[in-house]
N, C-alpha and C positions, 0 to 999 in steps of 0.2 A: 550580273555584270561580269564579264570576263575582261581581262586587261587589254586596253586599246593599244598600248605601246610597250615595248620591252624596255626601252631606255627613255630617260627624260630628255626633253628638248631644252637644253640650257641656252638662255638668251645671251647674245653678245652684249658687250658694254654699250654699243651704239643703240641696240634695241632697248636696253634698260633706260638709256638717256631719253630716247624719244618717248618711251612709255611715260616717263615722269612729266615731260612737256605736255603730253596728251592729257594727263591727269589734271595739270594746272588749267588747261583750256576748258576741260570739262567742268571743273569747279567754278570757273568764271561765268559759265553759261547760266548757272543757277540764279545769279543776281542781275544779269544783263537784260536789256530791252529785247522784246520778242524777235525783232529782225536780227539782232546780234546773236540771239540764241540759235536761230536757224543757221547763221553763218558759222558760228563756232562749232555747231554739231557737224556741219559739212566738213570743216577742216579736221575735226577729230576723226571722222570716219575715214578720211584720206590717210591720216597717220596710221590708224589701226590696220587698215587694209594693206598699206605699204609695208608695215613691219610684221605682217602675219600674226597679229595678236588675237585673232579669233573672234572679234566682236562682229555681230550681225545686226543690221538696222532693225529696230523694233523690239530687240530682246530686253526683258526686264527681269529682275530678281526680287522676290518677296521673301524676307527672312523672318524667322521667329526667334524672339529673344529667349535665351535659356540662361538661367543663373549659373555661373561657374561654381565648381566645387573643387577646392584645392586637393581634397582627398581622392577624388575620382575623375577629375577632368581639368584641373587647373584653376587659376585664380579667376575671380569674376571679372567680366568685361562689360563695357557700356552697352546699354540697350541698343540693338541694331535698329536702324531706321528703315523706312519703306522706300528710301531713295533707290532707284534702279542702280545696280552695280554692274560693272563690266566683267567680262570673263576673267577669271583669275585662278591661281593654284593655291593649294593649302596642303600642309602635311598633317597626317594623322598617324600617331605611333600606337601600335598595339603591343602591350606588355603582358606576358603571361607566365604562369607557373603551373606545374603539374606534378603529381605523384610525390608530394613531399614526404609521405609515409612517416609522419611524426617527427621528422628530423628538424627540430627547432634550433639546436645549437650545433657547433662544430665539434661534437663529442659523441663517441660511441659509448653509451652508458653500459652496454653489456661487456664489452671488452676493456672498458676503462681506458680508452685511447683517444687522442685527438684525431679528428678527421677534417679534411678541407671541404666542408659542405655545411649546409644548415640554413634555415630560414632567416636567422639573424643576419647572415651575410647577404642573402637574397634581398632582404628588406633594404639594406644599404644600396644594393644594386638597383632596386626599383626606384628609389629616390634619385639616384644619379641619372637613370634613364629619363625620369620626369624633368629633372633640372635641365637636361640637355635640350628639352623642348621649351624651355622658358616656363616650366611648370604649367603648361597648357597643351592642348592638342594631343592628348593621350587618353587611352583607355586601358584598364587593367583587368585581367581575367585569370581564372583558375579552372582547370579542367579535371579535378578530382583525384581520388585516392590519397587522402590526407591522413589516413590511419593505416594500420597494419605494419607495425614494426615492434621491436622488443618493448619499447617504452609504452606505446599505446595498449599493447596486450597486457602489460603489467598493471597499468592503471585500471583497465577494465576489470581484470581479474580481482584486483584488490578492492575496488569501489565502483561497481557498475553504474552508480548514480552520479559519479563525478563528471564534470565537463572537461573534456580533453584539452590540455594546454595548447595543442596545435590549432584547435578551432578558435580558442580565445585569441591566439596570436594572429591568425589569418584575418580575424574580424577587424583588426586595427589597420590593415594595409590598404583599405579603400578600394576594394574591388568594385567594378561596375557590374559584373555578373560572374557567376560560377556555375559549373555543373558538377555532378557527383560521379565518382567512379564505382567500380564493382565492390571495392573494399569498404566503401562507406556503409555497406549493408552487412559487414562481417559480424557485427554483434546484434543484428536484428533491425527491423524497420523502426520500431519505437525508439531504439537507441539512436539511430540516425536522426530521427525527428528531434529527440531531446538535444542532441549536440548542435544541430543547425538552428533550432529555435532559440535555445538558451544563449548561444553565442551571438545571435543576431544575424547569422548568415543566410537563414532561410529566405529572407526577402530578396536575396541576390540570386537564388537558385533558378536555373532554367533547365528543365529536363523534359525532353519531348517524346521519348520512346518507352516510358514506363508509366503505366496507369493502374488504377485499382481494379482488381478482378471483380469486386462487388459493384462499384458504382460506375466504373469506366472513366472516372475523373483523373486528372493529372495530380499526383499526390506530393510531389516534391517541387515547390516553387511554381513556376509558370511553364506553359507549353512553349511559348516563344515570347519575344519582346522586341519592340523597336524603341531604341533610345535616340531621341533627337539631340545629337551631339553638337555643341557649339564649337566651332574651330575658328581660328583667326587666320585669314588668308595672307598671302605675301604682301598685300597692300595694306594690311592692318585692319581690314574690315571683318566684321563678325559674320560667319556663315553657319548654316545649319546643314548637317548631314544626317540622314536617317539611317542608323545602323541597325540592321535586322540581325537578331541572334536566335539560335536554337541550340539545344544541348542533347547529346546522345551518350549512352554508356553501353557496355557489352550486354547483350540480351541474356547471357547465361546467368547473370546476377550471382551474388554470393549466397551460399547456403551453409556457411560455416557454423552458425549457431541457431539459425532459424530457416526453415524451408520457405523462403520468400516467395516461391512460386505458388504457394497456396493462397497468397494474398495479392500478388502483383502479376501483371501481364507485361511482358517485354516484347517490343516489336523489333524486327530486323532494322539495323542501323540505316542501311541504304534506302529501304522503303520509307523510313521516317524522314530521312534527309530530303528526299525528292518532294515529299508532301510539304514539309516545312518551308523549303525554299519557295515553292509555288505560293504558299500562303503569305509569306513575308513580301514576296514580290507584288502580290495583289494588294497588300496593305500599303505599298508605296515605299518600301525600303530602297535606299540608294545603293548600299552595299550590304552583303549578307555574309555573316561569319558563323561558322560551325564551331561550337565548343565541344570537342569530340574526345571523350575518353576512349580513344581507339588509336591503334598504331598504324603502321604503314600497310601491312598486308600484301596481297598480290593482285594480279590483274582481274582474276575471276574468283572472288571469295565465295565460299559456300553461304547458304542462308544462315542468318544469325551468327555469322563470324564476328569475332571480337575486334579484329584488326582489319579495317576497311578504308583507311585513309586514302590510299592511292585510288581505290575504286570511286571514292566520293569526288575526286577531282574531275571526274567525267560528267558531273551533274551541271547542267546549264544554270547560269546565274549565281552559282555558289563561288564567292570570291576568295575567301580565306578559310582554311581549316587549321585550327589550333588543336593539336593532338597530344596524346600521351599513352599510358597503359603498357606499351610494349617495352618500355625502358631502353629505347634506342634513340639515336638522333636521326632526324631527317630535316634537311638534306644531308646525304652521306654518300660517298662514292660507291659503297657496296650496293646501292640501289640504282646505279646508273644504267643497269641493263633494262630497266623498265621503259617502255615506249612513252613518247609524249613529253619527255623532259627536256627543257631548254637548259643545257649545261652551263650557259653563261649566267643565267639568273636563277636556275632551279625552279622556275615556274613550271608546274606539272599539269599538262593538259589544259593550260590557260588559267590555272588556279594556284594560289600560294598555299602550299602544304608545309606545315612544320610539325615535327614530333620531337618531344624532349625526353631526356632521361629522368631518372628517379632521385629521390632523397635529397632534394634541394641542392643539387650539384650545379645547376645552371639556370639561366633566365632566358626566355625566348622573347625576341623582339621582331615585329614586322613593321616596317616603315612604308606607309602608303603615301603616294603623291596623288592628290585628288585634283581634278580639273572641274571647276564650276563654270558652266557657260553663262551667257548673259541672261538666260531664262532661269538660272538657278539649278539646272540639272547637273548631276554629278556623275563623273566617271573616274575610274582608277587609271592614271597614266602609267605609273610604275610602282613596283613593289620590291623592296629590299628586305633581307632578313639578317638577323644576327643572333648567334648563340653565344651568350656570355657566361663564362664559367666562373664559379666561385674560386677564389685564390686566397692564399695566406695573407696577402697584403691588403685585402678588403677588410675594413674595420667592421666588426659585428655590431649590429644595432642592440644596445644593451636593454632597451625596452622590450624587445622581442625575447632576448635571452632570459629575462626575468620571469617569463611565464613558466620556465622549467625549474625555477629555484627550489620550490618546495618538493615537488615530485622528484626532481633530480637527486636530492639528498636521500630520499627514501629508496629510490632505485639503486643508488650507489651502495647504500648500506646492505641491500639484498645481494647485489652482484659480487660483492667482496666477501661473502660468506664462504667459508672453506668447505669443499666437498670431500676432499682427500688429498693425498700427496703421492707423487711418484718418486720422491727423493731426488737424487742427483741424475736420474735418467732423463733423457730428452726424447720426446716423441714428436715427430714431424711428418709432413705430407709432401716434402719437396720431391720425393722419388715415387709419388703415388701412381704415375702412369707405367712404372716399370716393376714395382714390387709392392707387396703389402706392408703394413706398418701398424704399430700399436694403436694409433688413433682409429684407423679403419677397423682393426680387430675388436677394439672395445665397442664400437657402435654395432658391429655385427653380433657380438655376444649379447649386447643389451637388447637388440631387436629380437633375437631368437628366444631370449628369456621372457620378454614381454609376450610373445606369441604363445609360449608354453603356459604362462600364467593365465592368459586370457582363455585358452582352450580348457585348462583345468577347471576354471571357475564357471565358464559360460558355454563352452561347446565341447563337451566330453566325447562327442562322436568323432572328433578328429584326434583323439588321444594317441592313437598308434601311427598316425601319419608322420613321415619325416618332416622336420621343420627346417626350412631354408630361409635365406634372407637376400634381399637385393639392396645394395647400399650405395649412396652417392656421397661425394665429398661436398661439404659446405664451404670450405676455405681452400681455394685452389688458384689464387692469384688473378681471378677474373676482374677484380676491382683495382688492385694495385699489387706491386711486387711484395708488399708487406703482408698481404692477406693470404697467407698459407697457415695451415695448422702447425703450431710450434709451441709446445708446452714443456715446462720443467718445474720441479718443486711442487708447490701447492697448486691444486686445481680448484679454482673458485667457481661460484655459480656463473660468473661472467665468462670464464674461459671455456665453458661448455660449448660456446660458439665455435671453438676450434674443432669440435667433433660434429656438430650439427647446427644448421641455421635455425633461428627461433621459430620460423613459420613452417618448418617441416613437420608433418603429422605422420604418425605411424599407423598403417592399416595392415590387416592380415587378410590374405586372399587364398583361395584354392587355385592351384595351377597344375596343368598337365606337363608331362615331359616335352611334348611338342611345343607348347606355349613357352616353356622355359627356354628352349633352344632359340626360338625366334627373338625373344627378349635379349638373350645373350648376343645374338648376331647384331642386333642394333647397337648394343654397347661396344661390340668389337669394331664397329664401323668408324670409331673415332681415330683409328690409326691410319697413317699414310701408307699406302702400298709401297713396299721397299723398291728402291731404284726408280721411282716414278715422279719424284719431286720436281724434276726439271720441266716436266710437262704440265705443271700446275701453276696457277696464279697465286701469289702469296701476299696477303694483306700486310703481314708483319714484315717491315722493311729489313730487319736483321736476318730473318730466315730467308727472305728473297735474295739478299746479298750473299749469304752462305751458299745457297743453291746455285746462284749464278756464278759466283767467283771461285768458290771452292769445289764446285761440282758435287756438293753434298746433298743430303736428304734430311727431311724433317721427320721426327717420330710421329707427330700428330698431323692430321689433315688440317688444311687451312681453316675450315669452319670451327675446328675444335681446339685450336691452340689455347684460346681463352674461354671456351665454352664447353664445359664438361656435363652439360644437361643430360646427355644420353649415356654417360659413362658410369654404369653400375658395376659394382663388384658383387659377386654372388657367393654367399657362404653356405656351407653344408654339402657342397658337391665339389668335385675336382674337375678342372677343365683346362683346356689349352686354347689360346688365341693365336691363329696363324694369319697375320696380315698379308701374306703373299697373295692371297686371293683378293679379287676386287671386293669392295664393300657391298653388302647385301642391301643396306638401308642408307638413306640420307640422314643428315643430322636431325631432321624433324620426323623421322620414322617412316618415310615413304619407301616402299620396297622398289629397288631399281635393278636388281639382278637376281639370278638364281644361285649365285655362288655362296659358299659357306666358309666362314673363318673359324667357327667353333668346331674343334675336333676333340675326340677323346673325353667327352663329358660323362663322368661316372659318379655313382653314389656308393661309397665304400668299395671302390674297385670294380663295380659292375656297371656296364653301360646303362645309361638312362634311356628307357624306352619312351616312345611318344605317348603311350597310354598311362604311363606311371603317374601317380597322383602325389602331390606335395602340398604342404602348407608353406606359404612364403610371406614373410614380414618385409614390408618395404614402405617407402614414402607413399602417401596417398596418390593414386594414379589420376591426376587431374587432367583437365582437357588438354593442357599443353603437352602431355606425354601419352595421350590416348591416340594411337595411330595403328598402322599396319602391324607393327612389331608387338604391340601390347594388346592387340584386338582380343576381346573376349575375357580378358583377365579381370578388368576393373568391374565387371558385372557380377563377379563371384566373390563378394566380400564375406569374410568371417567376422572380422572386427573392424568397425568403422566409427570409433568413438571420438574422433578429433583429439586424440592424445598427442601432446607435443613430444617429438622425438628427443628434444633436449631434456625433458623431464624423465624420460625412460633411461637415457644415458646417465643422467645425474643420479638417479636412484640406483642404477647398477654400480656406479663407481662408489657410492656410499656403502653398499654392501661389501664391495671388495676391500674398502678401507677398514672393515672389521678385522681383517687379517694383518693390519699395520700398513706399511708402505705398499701402495698399489703396484701390482706387477701383472702384466698381461703378456702371455706367450703368443707370438705370432707364428703362423704356419702359412707357407706359400701354397695355397690350394689351387691357385691359377698360375699359368705360365704364359709368357709371351714368346712365341716361337719365331724369333728372328734369326736370319742366317748368322752363323758364327763369323766374327770379324766385321760384321756390317756396321758401318759408321752412320751416325745420325746426329741431328742437332736437337737438344732438349732445352726448352725454355722452362725456367723455374725461378723462384724468389732468390734474390741475392743473399738473403739471410741464411740460406742453406748451403752456402759455398763450401764450408768445411764438411758438411754431411755428404754432399755429392762428390767432393774431391776424394773422400775416403772410400767411396763405393767402388764396386767391381766394374761399374759402367764407365767411369770417368777417364777421358783422355786429356782434355784441356778446356780452359774457359775461352770461348771464342769472342764473346763481347759482353758488356754489361751496360745497362742504362735504365733510369727511372725505376730503380728497385728490382729490376729483372736481370738475370744472368742467362747467358746462352752457352750451354756446355756441349762440346763435341764429345760424343760417347761412342763406345765400341762394344758390340756384343761379345762377351767372353765365350771361349770354347769350353763347354762344361759337360761333365758326365751326368746324364739324366737319371742315374740310379737313385731310387728312393732311399734317402738316408735320414729323413725327418720323421719325427714321431707324429702320430695322428693329430689332426686339428681337434682341439678339445676345449670345451667350455661347459660349465656347470650351471644349470638353471634351477633356481629355487622356485617351488610352487607358490610361495608367497613371501613377501617382505614384512607382512603385517604381524605384529605381536599378538598372539592369542594362545588359547589352550589347545589348539589343533596341532597335530603332527605336521611335519614339513617333508614334502617329497622332493628329491633332487633328480632332475632329468639330466642324463649324461648325453651331451650333444657332441658326438665324436664321429669323425669320418677320416678316411685315409685312402689314397689311391691304390694301396696294396690290400685294403680290407682290414677289418678289425678282428683280432684273434682273441683278445682277453680283456676283461674289465674286473678290477678289484677296488676295494676301498679299505681304509684304515683310520682309526681314531688318532687325531693329531696330524702333524705335518711330517712329511718324508720327502727326500729328494728322489728323482727317478731311479737312482742306483742306491739301493739300501737292502741289506740282508733281511730287513723286516718284511719286505714284500714276499719273501719265500717262507715266512713263518705262518702256518695256517692258524696258529692260536691268536695271531694279531690281525690277520687280514680276513676279509669277507669277499667271496666271489659275487659278482653281480650277474644275475640272469635278466636279460632284457635291457631296457634303457633307463630304469629308474630304481631309486631306493627311498624308502620312507623312514624318517627318523622321528623318535618321540622325545629325544633329549637334545638339549643344546650341546654344542661342541664344535671343534674344528675337525673336519673330515677331509682326507686326501684321497683322491681317486687316481688309479693307475690304469692306463689304457695302452695296450701293445698291439702293433699291427702284425701282419703275417710274416713280415721280414724281421721282426724282433725289435723294431724301433719303438721307443716308449715315450709317452707324454704323461706328466702328472699335473694335477690341478687341485688346489685346496679350496674349501668353502667353509665359512664360519656361519654356523646356525646359532643365532642368538635370540630368536623371536618366539620361542616356545615358553609360555608362562601360564601355569595352571590358574593363576588368579585373574587372568584377563580373557574375556570372551572375544570371539571372533567378530570383527566388524560386520554389520549388515551390508548387503548391497542395497543401493537406492536408485530407483529410476528417476529420470528427470522430472522436475516439478516446474510447472509453468504457472502463469498468473491467472489461469482459469481453474486450476486444480483445487479440489477439496479433499484430496487424499494424497498421502505419501505412501508409495508402494515399493516393494522390494522383497528380498529374502533374508532370512536370519535363521539362527539355530532354532530347532523346533521347541516351542514352549517358552522361548525367551521373550521378555518384555521389550518391546521396541519403543524407544522414547524419541520424540521429535521436539527439539527445543527451538523456539522462535522467539527471540528477544528474551523476556523474562518468563515466558510461559512454556510449559512442557505438555505435550499431548502423547498419550500412550495407548498401546494395544499389544496383543500377544501374537507371535508367529504361530500359524496353524500347523497341523500334522504334516503338511507338505513343505513347511518352512517358509510359507508366504505370509505377508502381512499387509494390512491396509490401515493406516492411521488417519483418522478424520482431523482435518485442520481447517481453519478459516482460509478463504482465498487470500493469497498474499500478493503484494506488489512485486513487480519485476525488480530484481536486484536484491531482494530480501535474503539475508543469510539464514540458512537452515542447517542445524546440526542434528545428526541422527546417530544414536548409539543404542546398544542393547544392555540389559541388566537381567539378573536372575535373583532367585529367592535367597541365595547365599551372599548377596551383596556384591557380586562380581559385576564388572562393567567392561564394555569394549571401548576402544578409542572412538573418537568422533569421525563420522563421514560428513564433511562440510560441502555444501553446495549452495549456489545462488539460484533463486527463482528466475526462470527464463521468461522471456516475453514472447507471446504468440498472438498478441492483440493488445488493445488498450487495457491499462490497469483499471480495476473497478474503483469507483470513487469512494471517498468517505461521505457519510451523510448523517444528518440528524434532523429531527423534526419534533417539535413540542406542541402540546395542546393549547398553548397560548400564542401561537404564531401562524401567520398565513404562508410561511415559506419552509421549504426544505433547503438546508444549506450544507455545504461541505467543500471538499477539494476534489478536482477531477483526477488528480495524481497522474496527469497526462498532458503533454503539450498539444495545443490546438485541438482540444477535444470538445465535442458537443455533449449535452446531457439530456436525458429524458427520464420521467418517473412513471411508474405503473402503480395504480392503486385500484384494487379490485379489477374491474373490467374497463378502466379508463386509463389512457396514456396521455400524459401531459408533456407537450413539446413546445419548443420556442415559437411564439407567434411571429418573431422576426425572421427566423430561418425557414419556417414552414414545416410541412409534414414529411417532406421527402427524405430527410436524413434518417428518420425512423423507418419509413416505408421501404427504403433501399437496403436497410441492414438485415442481416440474417435472422434477427430475432423479431422481425415484424410479424404481428398476429392480426390478421384481418378481421378477426371476430371482436376485437376490442374497439372501443370508441376513442377517437383521437380528439383531444381538446388543446387548442392553442392557448398558451398562457405566457406570462412575463417570465423570461428566463435570462439570467445574467451570468456571463462567464468572464472573469477578469483574466488578465495576462498571467497573474500568479496562479491561476487554476481555481481560485475561490469562485463558487457559483451559488446561485439561489434559484429556486423554482417556486413560483407562486401557486398555491393550491387552496381549495376551500378548507375550512376548519375540519380537522379530523380528531376523533376521540382518542384517548389514550389506548395504546396497544393495537391501534390500526396498523396493519402491515403495509409498508411502502417499499417498493423496489426501485433503485436508481441505477441507471446504466450510463456509461460513457460510450461515445461513438468517435472513432479516430478519423483521420483524414482519408483513410482507405475505405471507410464505411463499415469497419468491423466494430461490433458491439462487445463491450466488456462482460465479464461475469457480473451478476446482479449483486448490488449491495442491498441486502434486505435488512430493514430496520423496523422497529416498533415506535409509534409515536409516544414520546415520553410524557409522563404526567409531571409537570414542573410546578403546577399550581392547580387551582380549582378549574373545573370545566366551565364553559360559559353558563352564566346564571340563567335560571328560568325567570322571565319577566312577565308580570301580570299586566293585563290591559290597563292602560292609563289614558286619561281623557283630558282634553283641552280644558284649561283654567285650573286644573289640579296643580298643586305645588309639591307633590310627592310622587316618587316612583316606588313600585312594589315588586317583590319577587322573592326568589329563594336560591341560595347556593345549593346546587344539585346534590353535592356530597352530604348535605345536612349538617354542616359544621359552621361554627362561628367564623366570620371573616370580615374583612374590611371592604366596604363597597364604595366605589367611586362612580359617579354619573357625570357624563360630559355632554355639553351641547354639541350641535353639529359643527360648530367652528372650532371644536377642540378644547374650549374652556371648561373648567370644572364647574359643574352645576351644583353638586352637593356630594357629601360623603358621610360615612358613618358605619358603625359595626352592625352586623346582623345579630339576631339572637343566637342562642346556643344550638338551635336547630336549623340555622341557616336562613331563616325568614328575615326579610328586611323591609323597612319603610323609610326611605331616605328623602328628607326635605330638600327641595331645590330652591334656587334663589329667586325664582319668579314663576308666575303662572305659565304653564306650558301651552304651547300653541298647537293648533290642529296641524297634523301631518309633519311636524318637525321630528327629527331623529335624535334620540338620546342613546348614547353608548354607555353600557354599564359593565364594569369590570369588578372582579373580586380578587382579593389577595388574602393571605393568611393573617397578615398584620398590616398596620398602617405604614410601616417602613419597609415592607417587603417589595423587592423589585420585580419579583415574579408575579405577574398579574394574569388573570384569565384572559382568554380570547374575548374580545368585546362582544357583548350581546346587543343587538340593535333593536331599539324599541321605537316604534312609530306611534306617536301620540294620536289617539283617535278623537274624532269630534264628539264632544259630550252629548250632543243631540242624538247621536246614533247609539248611545248606550242602551243596553237591554233593560226593559222594565219587567217587573215580576210582581206576583201577588204576595210574595214573602215580606214586602215592605209596605207599611202603612204610615203615612205622614198626616198629622193633623193640620187643620186650616191655619193659615198664617195671615195675620192682618198687620196693618201698618203700626199697630200698637204693640205687637209682640217683639220681645227680645230673646225669646227662647223658642226653639223648634222642638216639637215633641212628636212622638210616634212610637211605633213598635215594629219589631222584626222577628222572624221565626228563628233567628240564629242567636244563640247566647253569646254574649261578649263580642258581638259584631262591632267592627269599626264603622262609624258613621261620619261621613264627610259632608259638610254643608258648604255649598258654593253659591254665593250671592254677589254677583259682580266681582269686585276685587276682594271681597271678604270670603276667606276660606277658613272654616273651622272644622276640627276633627275631635271626635269623642267616642266613647264606647257605650254600647248598650248594656243594660243590666242583665243579670242572670235570667230574668224572665223575658228579656227582649225589649223592654221599654227603654226609651232613651229621651233625654232632655239635653239639647245642645244649645248652650248660650251663645248668642251672637254678639252680646255686649253692646248692642245698639238696636234701634228700631229701623225698620226698612220702609222705604217709600212704597206707597200704593203702586201696584203694577210691576214691582220688581220680580224678576223670575228667579226662582231658587231651584238649585239642583241638589238633591239629596241622594248620596251614593252609599250603599252598604257594602262592606267587604268583610270577609271572614276575619277572625282574630289574627290570621297570618297575612292578611292583605289581599287575599284573592277576591276579585270582583264578583259580587252576587247580583245586585240589581240597582236600579236607579229610578227615582221619582222626581217629577218636577212640580213645583208649586208657584203660584203667582200671588204676591202680597195683595191682599184685598184691603178695602177701607176699614178702618177700625170702628167698632161700635161706638156710638156717641157716649160721651161721658155722662155720668149721672146728672140728670136735671136737678136744678135747685129751685125749690118753691120759695119765691121771695116773700110773698104775703098773700093772705086771703082776707078780704074786707067784707065783713058781714053787711055793713051799711050799704055797700054798692053791689054786693054779691059778685065780686070779681076775684079771680085767682091769677096771680102773676107768677110765671115760671121763667127762670133765666137759663140761657144755653146759647149755643152757636146757631147760626142761621141754617136755613135749608134742611131743617129736620121736620119730620112728621111728629108733631107733639100732641099728646092727648093727656087727659087727666081722668082719674076716677075719684068721685066723691061719694063715699059710703056706697060704693058699688055702681053708682051712676056714671056712665062714660060721657065725656064731653070732648068734642073735636072742633076743628076749625077755629083756632084762636086767631086773634089779631096779633100782628108782629110788628114791633118797632125796635129800633136800636137805641139803647140808653148809653149815651156817650160817656157819662160819668162812671158807669159800671163796666164799660167796654163789653157789654153783653147785649144779646137780643132778648127782648122781653116778649114772652108769649102770654097773652091775656085771654083768659076764658071767662065767660059770663055764665054763672050757675043759677039754679033756681032758689036754693037756700043754703045757708051755712049755719047749721046748728052747732052750738058748743059741743065740743067733743067729737065733731065729725072728722073722719080720716080722709086725708087727701093724698093721692099718689100720682106723681107726674110720670108719664111714659114717653121717652124719646126714641125715635126710630130713624135709621138711615140704611144704606145698602149694606153696611157692615153688621147690622143687628139692632137689637132693642135693649134699652136700659131703663131702669126705674129709679126714681128718686127715693130718698128716705121718706118714710111716712111723715105727713104733716098733720097735726091735730089742732082743730079750732079751739082756742082757749075758752075757758068757761067765762 
């Protein structure tokens, strides 16, 4: 959507009156009779048409209710209805912040001064902006770069795992969406994830042009988003506008501490923007907003340019661009030359573009007037913008300020530490464009010393090369008139900012004479060509007035009055700048002419040739200063260690303070060749009024305002004869205390050339008879001297004209009792080795926490110390020691992040799970055991298959994996025996896999018990503790209830009685512990109860016949002392066989005929041997009773039960077939036999028989 109208159509009072009447008639129609509805609708239509209210017959609007959110969109409003609404207008305010750079409060913690900026004031301004909208109809955004200042650097360097206060504060401001800037990645990808996830801001992130190099996924938040925003229109009705959002950041990405390009892929911003706009339009977005960490740029930016805001305005359907990064304001008059800008509204190519400055100085506001037609379609009618600046009268939000309370105190304590003192001297930069000064000289000396030390330690091939430096000012009034270098008395850590900005890094490069000249030409282009100011346009109104009214000239060109980006000063050579020639380069380094302003560039009086080679120390040549003038230099790095220039300067000043009050001698190695008597206007800080007024340049103060003064200056007529001594600084080869000698490099140069160098022990002024005493002085051949003893040494350098400079140096760091510190290479969270160099044969010690790991340096002085893989942010201290008990100082470093941290992990032999912490935000986990990989069944296989450690030869198994927000995780695995190796990996949002956490399964208790076959109807379970030790056994039913428990024997064998007869196919779980009260129990062994009918039978078990009369089961087995279990229905009895294998097991009762009996034999340890079954048979009849034998009748009567086969023998004669009758009085059956005779003394025996057997009566004898 592009804007349909440049200006809003404000209705007249009569229009508003008639609109109200129309609304009343419309409301009446909802309850009127049908014919009245038609009439009312007709009248309403006439009114709307007459007053041009935009309503069309048949138009309806369907709205979706969205709950209001006071933090991100205002108070909740009533549910909108489906009632058709007429066309109406609504306001939507877009509020945004950018580039806060850690500035939470209105305080500069480094310089310890109040400043008028800070998120605490911006928070108040945000709330005011919301209140103006009735706390509704607004959205709030941030477009990145919330770190990268002194405070965030300090916090990161002190505690890399801490959550930055700026993110905590931002998380409270109720943003609807944010994107990230290039500096969000300054401390690495994982650090950015940690900050955004832990602060809760990740859910708000939209970033569309950065993806994972591994998976191709969007790794920071979402690719794009449509927010269905509820707004209240001018009639009080709830409306929905679909706000489409996407986010972009510079494709260059930060590589400050991690080469992010190894893991991320960045797309050109314009390419991304075109695609995302099309996607959002297709998804139905009503308006589309770009959250762009990108500045204004130009009409035709190069591919992957960082600042492309203007070019984005040409993209169809893109309505609003909220930008940053460039630290400029847009709209701004300096961009009025760009085509397509409506100067009355600053709508640019039909799109609203805003770009804001940095450090929470201001708040950006875009007010959209939306038009809803009767069908609910939305268009933007008008767009206004407002840049609201933080001012002193805005009350800071104390809740936001509080986020810096703790760290603020810590930082203040550090920044107020004393580095040294310059006494009553005053060092300033107010005249920096005209002459050198001690602040610049100090930085140059420090730069060249660093380069010399680096070469000595790491690049000896450059030892004989001349060392130069290129130096820029950090404090030059570009922010305000108070921000110039101005120091006196004590120099604290915080005041180092007067010498260098905190984010300046020192690099060392190779450079040729030809390259040096081009770089100098670019620097010389900052000056206005004399007598041409009247033909230039001047943004500064005071300079413009001076040029116009006084006919004067400006010293600096219009672009460079407050922008010294390109103004370098070069140390180690002598040169002259002649601004009378047109500039060769533009401010941004584009070559625009063949003219030359640099003349007479010499090294010790000899012209520098194009082929001559130098070492040069300078700021890191970043993309912003990679141009035609510096072409080819930045690719020839010697030192690129991301060392802060502030640290280099601080260390240099500390060394100087060993001499007492710090003194730096300045030499004007460069000259500005302006015509004698030439008058010009100099802008500088009003704080330097007295300094400038006392200078040779000063004529009068032309004007002053807002902390700046404008001085009319005149070039003095001077004799250019060389009367100064040589530029001289002394560079120590090392500041480190050790037993090594110290070499001093004499960095001296003079336009007249160097004639002589000497040194003497102690301090001497330039003029002293001691310099002529050969017993006291030592001549210097070459550029360096090596000392083996501490002391103060003064060097004397004379040029060919006899001009002398002296400089003292205090060597205090030679100590025979202290070894030289080792060098240490970076250690990352994948490394298993700490590497570096040390004295040959020295023991290298790596201390991590309470543990120390050691190894010796080899014959080449190299070492490799094995360490466990460490988490990113872990502090490591490395030092060396020897057999004499000597030690070096510590080299301290933090483990860098190059991917996800490896997880912690543990697994025990009594658990189904691997557990631990991911040690990473938003990480996934997987485990590898032998040839099997266990991955989350919920997430699937792809997160493993897409990572670089995917091994297609392994089997992937999906399992239950849980990862909590805290990072605690669990991975379900089958039981593993003690000492089984398990490797666990984390996978981050980019698809990078961590180093492996390799563990062994711990033995915390017994292994799962061996369980012996158990059969249905048994009441015991049997088995053995595999370790063969006594333990406490618990058996559980399948419902988890305890079935039985008890101790095993001393050899681990157990026989545990359970509470009931076991059922076929039920599962019994058995655990073992060392004692009954031990919480560490073995992994459960699952025992499935088998059907007793299926038990194996064998010949080793013999069971005797069992009848209904028996109460004892007897038999024999081949195994001594076997356990015999008798199961007869619900009766279960267990006993042991005798040594010969015989057994008698008492049942304690008789069994009924037909009862089936199971007889199981087990070894003495409970192992199942065999099973037999028996069926209870009929019992043999009891002994018959011979009731009587009657000789008279020859009858024998026998008493017994019925249904028996009864016989008798009388003296050997057998009689059968008795008659049977029941004798009620005897309750017996009487079997009567008729016999042939019964002689006295005859023996009668009755024989009873049934299915169970035969019994005989006692013998009966016929009486005499």
